[in-house]
LUMLUMMAR-521762 format. One line per 8 residues: number of its first residue (from 1); for each residue z, y, x of N, C-alpha, C. Coordinates in pm, 1 decimal. Each point is the difference from the previous one (the first is absolute). Last residue first. Example, Ala and Ser with C-alpha at 12.3 -4.5 7.8 and 13.67 -1.06 7.14 Angstrom:
2
2) 708.0/-225.0/1285.0/6.0/119.0/82.0/73.0/109.0/-77.0  -7.0/-572.0/29.0/0.0/119.0/-89.0/0.0/120.0/90.0
This chain:
114
114) 770.1/-2446.6/-1116.8/29.1/-6.8/-151.9/77.6/-106.2/4.8  -88.4/241.2/408.6/-83.3/-150.5/-32.9/6.7/-32.7/-139.6  136.3/436.8/90.0/-135.3/34.4/35.9/-17.4/-214.8/9.0  437.1/120.4/-126.4/-112.9/100.6/-53.6/-123.5/-34.3/4.1  340.2/-141.0/348.0/-43.9/-69.0/-168.1/-70.2/41.0/-86.8  59.0/229.8/376.5/-50.6/-101.8/37.1/-18.3/-41.4/-119.0  270.0/341.6/-26.5/-122.4/32.6/3.2/-135.2/-152.4/8.7  505.0/-44.3/-16.8/-51.5/45.1/-111.1/-173.9/51.7/-27.1
106) 264.1/-107.3/425.3/-35.9/-111.7/-82.4/-98.1/24.1/-133.6  165.4/327.4/325.2/-118.6/-57.6/30.6/-30.9/-135.0/-93.7  402.3/299.4/-7.9/-126.2/99.6/18.4/-137.3/-91.6/0.1  477.6/-172.6/-67.7/-15.6/111.3/-29.8/-136.3/90.8/-39.7  75.9/-415.9/271.1/41.0/0.9/-172.3/-25.0/89.5/-67.6  -25.9/-70.1/510.0/-123.4/-88.3/-99.7/51.6/18.3/-113.2  188.5/339.5/252.5/-144.3/12.4/26.0/-78.4/-128.5/-99.9  456.5/111.2/-58.2/-97.7/100.7/-64.8/-119.9/-25.4/20.5
98) 335.4/-339.3/185.7/-29.1/10.6/-120.0/-125.8/119.5/-63.2  144.9/69.8/458.0/-92.8/-124.0/-7.7/-58.0/-54.4/-155.8  336.8/342.3/143.2/-148.1/77.0/-7.4/-80.4/-161.1/-24.4  471.1/-64.9/-24.8/-42.2/51.7/-100.1/-149.6/69.0/32.6  204.1/-273.0/299.2/-61.3/-112.4/-119.6/-37.2/101.2/-82.7  6.4/132.8/503.9/56.2/37.5/-139.1/-59.8/-85.5/-111.1  -127.6/26.5/476.9/147.6/-56.2/-24.5/19.3/24.7/-92.0  -488.9/5.8/173.2/85.6/47.6/-100.9/128.4/-114.8/13.1
90) -453.2/-7.9/244.5/33.9/121.1/1.4/132.9/65.7/-93.7  -243.3/-495.7/67.3/-5.2/68.4/91.5/83.0/168.0/20.0  -61.6/-242.0/-368.7/75.7/-122.2/34.6/3.2/59.6/124.4  -262.8/280.9/-240.6/151.2/-41.5/-55.0/63.7/-54.8/78.4  -446.7/-24.5/-6.4/36.9/136.1/83.5/160.8/7.6/-43.1  -254.0/-372.2/-195.5/-14.2/6.7/183.3/90.9/161.8/33.2  -93.2/-41.9/-428.4/139.2/-70.3/29.0/-1.2/-23.0/142.0  -325.2/236.0/-165.5/98.6/70.8/-31.4/113.7/-75.8/35.3
82) -403.4/-156.5/-12.1/8.1/91.3/107.5/123.8/45.7/10.8  -94.1/-312.0/-352.6/33.5/-86.8/118.6/22.6/165.6/142.7  -102.9/121.7/-455.7/111.7/-56.5/39.7/28.8/-46.4/111.9  -446.0/167.7/-106.9/112.0/117.1/49.8/104.1/-74.7/-6.2  -413.2/-245.5/-61.1/56.6/47.8/120.4/125.9/98.4/22.0  -209.4/-175.4/-446.6/11.7/-89.1/79.4/80.2/28.9/177.3  -254.8/289.7/-292.9/138.5/21.3/-31.9/69.6/-117.1/57.4  -470.3/73.3/0.0/74.9/82.3/117.1/167.3/-20.4/3.1
74) -366.3/-111.7/-386.3/31.7/-106.4/117.4/104.9/37.7/106.2  -141.3/305.7/-352.7/140.0/-46.9/-27.6/-23.3/-131.4/100.6  -263.0/463.8/5.3/-5.4/-122.2/68.2/96.6/-102.2/-40.9  41.4/464.4/-138.0/-174.4/-12.9/29.4/-26.0/-136.5/17.7  425.3/121.8/-59.1/-1.6/-3.6/-143.2/-219.2/1.4/7.4  335.0/-10.8/427.1/-38.3/-140.4/-58.8/-58.4/17.1/-214.1  -16.4/349.1/338.5/-43.0/-78.6/77.9/-9.6/-133.3/-113.2  244.8/355.5/-145.5/-109.3/38.6/4.5/-95.3/-129.4/15.5
66) 467.8/-6.1/120.9/-39.6/-7.7/-142.7/-137.3/1.3/7.0  171.1/135.8/366.0/-43.7/-175.8/29.2/-24.3/-34.7/-160.1  61.7/456.4/102.4/-142.2/-44.6/64.4/28.9/-133.4/-23.8  387.0/203.9/-152.1/-116.1/20.5/-99.0/-102.3/-24.4/68.8  346.3/-95.1/259.4/17.4/-87.9/-79.0/-129.3/55.0/-107.4  75.2/261.1/356.6/-64.2/-147.3/45.7/9.9/-62.3/-99.5  206.9/398.3/-87.4/-161.1/23.5/43.1/-43.6/-172.6/-15.3  492.9/32.2/-10.0/-112.0/-7.9/-143.2/-142.3/48.1/9.6
58) 260.1/11.7/421.2/3.6/-147.0/-69.2/-95.4/20.5/-167.6  89.4/373.6/235.0/-94.6/-44.0/71.0/-3.0/-133.0/-60.4  315.5/206.0/-152.9/-110.0/80.5/-54.0/-120.3/-73.8/61.6  447.4/-96.3/176.8/-13.2/-44.4/-153.2/-155.9/11.3/-39.4  140.2/188.7/376.7/-31.8/-137.6/28.8/-31.9/-75.4/-122.1  202.8/455.9/-19.9/-158.0/-6.7/55.8/-43.7/-120.9/-0.5  426.2/30.0/-104.1/-38.4/45.1/-101.3/-176.1/-15.7/17.4  334.0/-78.6/331.1/-0.5/-132.5/-78.6/-105.8/59.3/-131.9
50) 95.1/339.9/317.5/-96.2/-110.1/50.3/-18.7/-130.3/-98.4  268.6/397.4/-149.7/-105.3/20.0/18.2/-110.7/-82.3/86.1  481.2/-125.9/9.2/-60.0/52.0/-100.0/-134.4/-10.9/-43.7  155.6/53.4/425.8/-25.9/-139.3/-59.7/-28.3/-13.7/-137.9  152.8/416.6/160.2/-142.8/-17.2/47.6/-10.5/-135.7/-23.3  387.8/126.7/-112.9/-38.0/61.7/-88.8/-213.7/-41.4/40.0  433.6/-117.5/291.1/-31.0/-64.6/-196.7/-103.9/23.3/-29.2  56.8/197.6/404.1/-77.0/-85.5/18.0/22.2/-79.0/-132.0
42) 249.9/339.9/-0.3/-151.7/93.4/-4.3/-62.8/-141.4/28.2  451.1/-84.1/-35.5/-68.7/68.0/-149.4/-156.3/66.5/9.6  391.5/-376.0/258.5/-90.2/128.1/60.7/-69.0/22.0/-117.3  183.7/-368.2/52.8/129.9/64.3/-77.8/-73.5/156.9/36.9  -227.8/-486.4/-92.2/14.0/60.0/90.0/81.9/81.5/-75.5  -215.7/-364.8/-216.7/164.9/-38.0/84.8/32.0/80.4/114.0  -327.2/40.9/-365.9/103.9/-47.5/-67.0/88.2/-7.3/121.5  -429.0/104.0/139.7/45.4/69.8/-68.1/127.4/5.2/-74.5
34) -168.5/-360.4/230.4/13.1/69.1/81.9/72.3/139.6/-112.7  -217.8/-299.8/-277.7/119.0/-64.7/64.3/30.7/90.3/111.3  -411.4/109.1/-174.7/130.6/47.7/-103.1/128.8/-54.3/72.0  -398.2/-64.1/256.0/65.9/106.6/12.8/73.1/68.4/-136.7  -157.9/-462.0/40.4/55.5/26.9/99.0/71.3/176.1/4.8  -281.8/-116.1/-358.9/123.0/-96.8/32.8/97.0/-5.8/73.6  -454.7/193.3/12.7/73.2/68.5/-74.6/176.7/-57.2/-5.2  -337.5/-220.9/250.3/57.5/121.7/83.8/83.1/79.4/-145.0
26) -204.8/-388.7/-127.5/107.4/-41.4/72.7/57.8/132.1/101.2  -364.1/60.3/-287.4/95.2/-81.5/-100.6/127.3/-25.9/84.8  -386.5/72.6/235.9/20.7/136.4/-104.5/139.5/-15.6/-49.3  -231.6/-375.6/121.7/86.2/43.9/126.5/37.0/159.8/-17.8  -282.4/-234.2/-355.2/151.3/-73.4/66.9/81.4/73.6/100.3  -432.0/125.6/-130.1/95.9/22.5/-55.7/129.3/-45.4/-2.8  -352.9/-95.5/294.2/44.3/163.8/12.1/73.9/8.5/-100.7  -138.4/-428.7/-1.8/71.0/-7.2/105.1/56.4/188.1/9.4
18) -362.6/-108.1/-282.9/167.1/-43.0/-49.6/75.8/2.2/90.0  -427.3/100.0/149.7/55.6/121.4/-103.5/110.9/-53.1/-91.9  -207.3/-299.4/357.4/49.9/125.4/28.4/70.2/107.1/-107.3  -212.3/-385.7/-141.3/95.6/-41.5/54.5/81.2/115.5/95.7  -412.6/74.3/-242.8/100.6/-28.4/-114.5/152.9/-21.7/117.3  -401.1/32.3/219.5/34.0/122.9/-0.9/121.6/-14.0/-122.1  -239.6/-353.7/204.6/92.1/43.2/21.6/55.9/113.0/-30.7  -434.9/-171.4/-60.7/48.2/-82.6/-24.0/158.9/43.7/23.6
10) -335.9/267.2/183.1/13.8/28.6/-168.6/85.3/-152.6/-84.4  32.2/194.2/506.8/-35.5/-119.3/-25.9/-16.4/45.1/-156.1  104.8/389.3/387.3/68.3/-70.6/-130.9/-136.6/-104.3/-71.1  106.4/332.5/491.3/-84.8/-87.5/-140.8/89.5/-33.1/-54.2  80.3/431.7/262.7/35.9/-108.1/3.0/-106.0/-113.6/-116.4  34.5/519.2/130.7/-71.8/-91.6/83.2/78.4/-148.1/39.7  97.4/307.8/-377.1/101.8/9.7/138.6/-79.3/-33.8/107.1  -210.8/-210.8/-413.5/110.2/100.7/-6.9/71.1/-9.2/116.2
2) -417.1/-276.6/-276.8/80.2/46.2/141.2/66.1/157.8/-58.3  -249.8/-516.7/-277.0/72.2/165.3/-6.6/44.4/9.9/183.3
């Protein structure tokens, strides 16, 4: 597959999609936290919009992952390690880590693997 002059190897697409989904979750969480901390009302509102937008993008990536796993359950084994690897490097928040590993991905992977 090719997008924006970037060549993707077919066997890496699930990892890239998982990383994208997780990074959008991290972004949404960060925007929400910044919005809670700011006293500037216009910035707070903007950050709320940005957080909701990141959640929509995360949901879109999650839907694509779900479709790929439903089409080929064997790729489910790639999803959790990819998410866990990204979580180790990108999130200082246990809340986000737990949401990625347990809330979003584990049920999907468990269902695919039976």
